[in-house]
C-alpha positions in Angstrom: 32.4 24.1 120.4 29.2 25.6 120.2 26.5 24.1 121.9 25.4 20.8 119.8 21.7 20.9 118.5 20.6 18.4 121.1 22.2 19.9 124.2 20.8 23.5 123.2 17.2 22.1 122.5 17.2 20.5 126.1 18.6 24.1 127.8 15.9 25.7 125.8 13.3 23.3 126.7 13.8 23.6 130.7 14.1 26.9 130.6 10.7 27.3 128.7 9.1 24.7 131.4 10.8 26.8 134.5 9.8 30.0 132.9 6.0 28.8 132.5 6.2 27.1 136.0 6.9 30.8 137.1 3.9 32.3 135.7 1.8 29.4 137.0 0.7 28.6 133.2 -0.7 25.2 131.8 1.0 24.5 128.3 -2.4 25.5 126.8 -2.0 28.9 128.5 1.2 29.2 127.3 0.7 28.3 123.8 -2.1 30.8 123.5 -0.1 34.0 124.9 2.8 32.8 122.6 0.4 32.3 119.6 1.8 28.5 119.1 0.0 25.4 119.7 0.2 23.5 122.6 2.0 20.6 120.4 4.7 22.8 120.2 5.1 23.5 123.5 5.2 20.0 124.5 8.0 19.8 121.6 9.9 22.2 123.1 9.6 21.7 126.9 10.6 18.2 126.1 13.8 19.2 124.1 12.3 17.2 120.9 12.5 19.7 118.5 14.9 22.7 117.7 12.2 25.5 117.4 13.1 28.2 114.8 13.8 31.8 115.7 10.8 33.1 114.9 8.9 30.2 117.5 11.6 30.9 120.2 10.8 35.2 119.9 7.3 34.3 120.7 7.8 31.8 123.3 10.3 34.4 125.2 8.0 37.4 124.2 5.3 35.6 126.0 7.3 35.0 129.2 8.7 38.2 129.1 12.2 36.9 129.3 14.1 38.3 125.7 15.1 35.7 123.2 18.8 34.9 124.7 17.5 34.2 128.3 16.2 31.1 126.8 19.6 29.5 126.0 20.8 29.6 129.4 19.9 28.8 132.8 18.5 31.5 135.2 20.7 33.5 136.6 21.2 37.2 137.3 25.1 38.3 136.8 26.4 41.5 136.3 28.9 40.1 134.1 28.6 37.4 131.7 31.7 35.5 129.7 31.1 33.9 126.4 33.8 32.4 125.2 34.9 31.6 121.7 33.1 28.7 120.2 30.4 28.6 123.5 27.4 30.6 121.5 24.4 29.0 121.1 23.7 27.9 117.2 20.0 29.0 116.9 20.0 28.6 112.9 21.8 26.1 111.0 21.9 26.8 107.0 21.5 23.4 104.6 24.8 24.3 103.6 26.8 24.6 106.8 25.9 28.6 107.4 25.4 29.4 111.2 23.2 31.8 113.0 25.1 31.6 117.0 23.6 33.9 119.4 26.7 34.7 121.2 25.5 37.4 124.3 22.4 39.2 125.1 20.8 41.5 127.6 18.0 41.0 130.1 14.5 42.3 129.2 12.8 44.8 129.5 15.1 46.5 126.2 16.6 43.1 124.8 19.9 43.3 123.0 21.5 40.7 121.3 24.5 40.1 119.6 24.9 37.1 116.8 27.7 35.9 115.0 26.1 34.4 111.2 27.8 32.5 108.4 26.2 32.0 105.2 28.1 29.7 102.8 27.5 30.6 98.9 23.8 30.8 97.7 22.2 30.7 101.2 19.9 32.5 102.6 17.7 33.2 106.0 14.5 35.3 105.7 13.5 36.4 109.2 9.7 37.4 110.1 9.2 40.7 111.2 10.1 41.4 115.0 8.2 43.1 117.5 7.3 46.7 117.0 10.2 48.9 117.2 13.0 46.6 116.9 15.8 47.4 115.2 19.1 45.7 113.7 22.7 46.8 112.9 25.0 44.3 111.3 28.3 44.5 109.7 29.9 42.3 107.3 32.7 40.4 108.1 34.1 38.6 104.9 32.4 37.8 101.8 29.1 39.7 100.2 25.7 39.5 101.8 22.4 40.9 100.0 20.2 42.2 102.7 16.1 42.7 101.5 14.1 45.0 104.1 10.5 44.9 103.1 10.9 46.2 99.1 14.0 47.2 99.7 17.3 45.6 98.8 21.1 46.3 100.1 24.4 44.5 98.6 27.5 45.1 100.9 30.8 44.0 100.8 33.5 43.5 103.8 33.4 46.5 106.2 30.3 47.8 105.0 27.6 48.4 107.6 23.5 48.8 107.4 21.1 50.0 110.3 17.6 49.1 109.7 13.9 48.3 111.4 13.8 44.7 112.2 9.7 45.0 112.4 9.4 44.5 109.2 9.8 41.1 107.1 13.7 40.9 106.2 16.4 38.8 104.9 20.4 37.8 104.5 21.5 36.0 101.1 25.2 34.8 100.4 24.9 35.6 96.5 28.6 34.8 95.9 31.1 32.0 95.8 32.8 32.5 99.4 31.7 32.4 102.5 30.1 35.7 104.1 30.3 36.3 107.5 29.1 39.2 109.5 27.6 40.4 113.0 24.5 41.6 113.7 23.2 43.1 116.6 18.8 42.8 117.4 17.4 46.0 119.7 14.4 44.5 120.8 12.6 47.3 123.5 9.7 46.8 126.0 9.9 43.2 125.8 7.4 42.0 128.2 4.2 39.2 128.4 1.8 39.1 125.5 1.9 37.2 122.2 2.9 38.1 118.8 0.9 39.5 116.0 3.4 38.3 113.2 2.2 35.9 110.7 4.2 32.6 112.1 7.0 31.7 109.7 7.3 28.4 108.3 
């Protein structure tokens, strides 16, 4: 079973609090560096909310740890095995789709490996990531429409797409069957500093 929402929120909250303390920052200082509200930082640290992927990216960048590091306790290992079903579900669609972060690397050049599923009619809109971010995806089942800035691509099983993740983009299932795809995100130069993108609701 993937980490359930409550335990995941608790893990993220503990890690954010740990990293903030390591930086010697107050709640207000982290909020300022990340470009989020103090209330959001408090709620995240208390495990009271499941923040959006956009909010998690702003917090992880400000703390200089990378998104994958927020979903597990701090530790340095040569290898990390994630068994089937042990990933962190960071997005849940209204019809049952999921975005599961299954693996990631340490900063400064962070690589994330995701397992995505979208139910018929579901879509996920992603704000622009930090400059230089690139994404690679391959469809495993169903149909997928990927929109990047003003371009749109319709993909079938086996099709792959590489694109700039530092522009707004979205993934949508236009079909009648479940869509599954593997996504890799490369975010270079992760480190302290606020994101400048418009927050995504």
